[in-house]
DSSP file (Angstrom, degrees, kcal/mol; ACC not computed):
  #  RESIDUE AA STRUCTURE BP1 BP2  ACC     N-H-->O    O-->H-N    N-H-->O    O-->H-N    TCO  KAPPA ALPHA  PHI   PSI    X-CA   Y-CA   Z-CA
    1    1 A I              0   0    0      0, 0.0     2,-0.8     0, 0.0    40,-0.1   0.000 360.0 360.0 360.0 118.8   88.6  111.3  117.8
    2    2 A N        -     0   0    0      2,-0.0    37,-0.0     3,-0.0     0, 0.0  -0.813 360.0-161.2 -92.4 113.1   91.3  112.4  120.3
    3    3 A F        -     0   0    0     -2,-0.8     5,-0.1     1,-0.0    35,-0.0  -0.845  24.5-117.6 -98.6 116.2   94.2  110.0  120.0
    4    4 A P     >  -     0   0    0      0, 0.0     4,-1.9     0, 0.0     3,-0.2  -0.239  12.3-144.5 -56.3 129.8   96.5  110.2  123.1
    5    5 A I  H  > S+     0   0    0      1,-0.2     4,-2.8     2,-0.2     5,-0.2   0.854  98.5  59.6 -63.9 -35.2  100.0  111.4  122.2
    6    6 A D  H  > S+     0   0    0      1,-0.2     4,-2.1     2,-0.2    -1,-0.2   0.904 106.1  47.2 -61.9 -40.5  101.5  109.1  124.9
    7    7 A I  H  > S+     0   0    0      2,-0.2     4,-2.6     1,-0.2    -1,-0.2   0.917 111.4  51.7 -65.5 -42.2  100.0  106.0  123.2
    8    8 A L  H  X S+     0   0    0     -4,-1.9     4,-2.6     1,-0.2    -2,-0.2   0.921 110.6  47.7 -60.2 -44.4  101.3  107.3  119.8
    9    9 A H  H  X S+     0   0    0     -4,-2.8     4,-2.7     1,-0.2    -1,-0.2   0.876 110.5  52.4 -64.5 -37.5  104.8  107.7  121.2
   10   10 A S  H  X S+     0   0    0     -4,-2.1     4,-2.4     2,-0.2    -2,-0.2   0.917 110.6  47.2 -64.3 -43.1  104.6  104.3  122.8
   11   11 A I  H  X S+     0   0    0     -4,-2.6     4,-2.7     2,-0.2     5,-0.2   0.929 112.7  49.1 -63.2 -45.2  103.6  102.7  119.5
   12   12 A I  H  X S+     0   0    0     -4,-2.6     4,-2.9     1,-0.2    -2,-0.2   0.919 111.3  50.3 -60.4 -43.7  106.4  104.6  117.6
   13   13 A G  H  X S+     0   0    0     -4,-2.7     4,-1.0     1,-0.2    -1,-0.2   0.905 111.9  47.3 -61.2 -42.3  108.9  103.5  120.2
   14   14 A M  H  X S+     0   0    0     -4,-2.4     4,-0.6     1,-0.2     3,-0.4   0.923 115.8  44.0 -65.1 -44.7  107.9   99.8  119.9
   15   15 A I  H >X S+     0   0    0     -4,-2.7     4,-1.3     1,-0.2     3,-1.3   0.879 105.8  61.5 -70.0 -37.1  108.0   99.9  116.1
   16   16 A N  H 3< S+     0   0    0     -4,-2.9    -1,-0.2     1,-0.3    -2,-0.2   0.791  96.4  61.3 -60.8 -26.9  111.3  101.8  116.0
   17   17 A Q  H 3< S+     0   0    0     -4,-1.0    -1,-0.3    -3,-0.4    -2,-0.2   0.820 112.1  37.5 -67.4 -29.2  112.9   98.9  117.8
   18   18 A D  H << S+     0   0    0     -3,-1.3     2,-0.3    -4,-0.6    -2,-0.2   0.593 106.2  81.9 -97.5 -13.2  112.0   96.6  114.9
   19   19 A Y     <  -     0   0    0     -4,-1.3     2,-0.2     2,-0.0     5,-0.0  -0.699  67.2-141.2 -98.5 145.1  112.6   99.1  112.1
   20   20 A K    >   -     0   0    0     -2,-0.3     3,-1.4     1,-0.1     4,-0.3  -0.588  33.1-106.4 -91.8 164.1  115.8  100.0  110.5
   21   21 A E  G >  S+     0   0    0      1,-0.3     3,-1.4    -2,-0.2     4,-0.4   0.818 119.2  63.8 -60.3 -29.9  116.6  103.6  109.5
   22   22 A D  G 3  S+     0   0    0      1,-0.3     3,-0.3     2,-0.1     4,-0.3   0.782 103.6  47.9 -65.0 -25.7  116.1  102.7  105.8
   23   23 A D  G <> S+     0   0    0     -3,-1.4     4,-2.2     1,-0.2    -1,-0.3   0.398  84.6  96.0 -94.0   2.1  112.4  101.9  106.6
   24   24 A Y  H <> S+     0   0    0     -3,-1.4     4,-2.4    -4,-0.3    -1,-0.2   0.891  82.8  49.1 -64.9 -40.9  111.8  105.1  108.5
   25   25 A E  H  > S+     0   0    0     -4,-0.4     4,-2.1    -3,-0.3    -1,-0.2   0.900 111.3  50.4 -65.4 -38.9  110.3  107.0  105.6
   26   26 A S  H  > S+     0   0    0     -4,-0.3     4,-2.3     1,-0.2    -1,-0.2   0.883 110.2  50.8 -64.1 -38.2  108.0  104.0  104.8
   27   27 A F  H  X S+     0   0    0     -4,-2.2     4,-3.0     2,-0.2    -2,-0.2   0.902 108.1  51.6 -66.5 -41.2  107.0  104.0  108.5
   28   28 A L  H  X S+     0   0    0     -4,-2.4     4,-2.5     2,-0.2    -2,-0.2   0.898 110.4  49.2 -62.6 -39.9  106.2  107.8  108.4
   29   29 A L  H  X S+     0   0    0     -4,-2.1     4,-2.1     2,-0.2    -2,-0.2   0.925 112.9  47.2 -63.8 -44.5  104.1  107.2  105.3
   30   30 A F  H  X S+     0   0    0     -4,-2.3     4,-2.3     1,-0.2    -2,-0.2   0.921 112.3  49.7 -61.5 -45.1  102.2  104.4  107.0
   31   31 A L  H  X S+     0   0    0     -4,-3.0     4,-2.5     1,-0.2    -2,-0.2   0.896 108.9  52.7 -62.7 -40.9  101.8  106.5  110.2
   32   32 A T  H  X S+     0   0    0     -4,-2.5     4,-2.3     1,-0.2    -1,-0.2   0.911 109.3  49.3 -60.7 -43.0  100.4  109.4  108.1
   33   33 A I  H  X S+     0   0    0     -4,-2.1     4,-2.5     2,-0.2    -2,-0.2   0.918 110.7  50.3 -62.6 -43.7   97.8  107.1  106.5
   34   34 A V  H  X S+     0   0    0     -4,-2.3     4,-2.6     1,-0.2    -2,-0.2   0.921 110.7  49.1 -60.7 -44.7   96.8  105.7  109.9
   35   35 A I  H  X S+     0   0    0     -4,-2.5     4,-2.5     1,-0.2    -1,-0.2   0.908 110.8  50.3 -62.5 -42.1   96.3  109.2  111.3
   36   36 A I  H  X S+     0   0    0     -4,-2.3     4,-2.2     2,-0.2    -1,-0.2   0.924 111.0  49.1 -62.3 -43.8   94.3  110.3  108.3
   37   37 A I  H  X S+     0   0    0     -4,-2.5     4,-0.7     1,-0.2    -2,-0.2   0.930 113.7  45.9 -61.0 -46.1   92.0  107.2  108.6
   38   38 A L  H  < S+     0   0    0     -4,-2.6     3,-0.5     1,-0.2    -1,-0.2   0.877 111.9  52.9 -63.9 -37.2   91.5  107.9  112.3
   39   39 A Y  H  < S+     0   0    0     -4,-2.5    -1,-0.2     1,-0.2    -2,-0.2   0.894 115.0  38.6 -67.1 -40.8   90.9  111.6  111.7
   40   40 A F  H  <        0   0    0     -4,-2.2    -1,-0.2     1,-0.2    -2,-0.2   0.441 360.0 360.0 -91.6   1.0   88.2  111.0  109.1
   41   41 A E     <        0   0    0     -4,-0.7    -1,-0.2    -3,-0.5    -2,-0.1   0.509 360.0 360.0 -65.9 360.0   86.6  108.0  110.9
């Protein structure tokens, strides 16, 4: 599955508006899990 980088950046940009810096590590962990799920789908 090829996931467009532009879409990924758009999602990150949207979420970053709602996230504080303290939650950034949690977001990276969540994003990593999502990518792994998409990769192995």
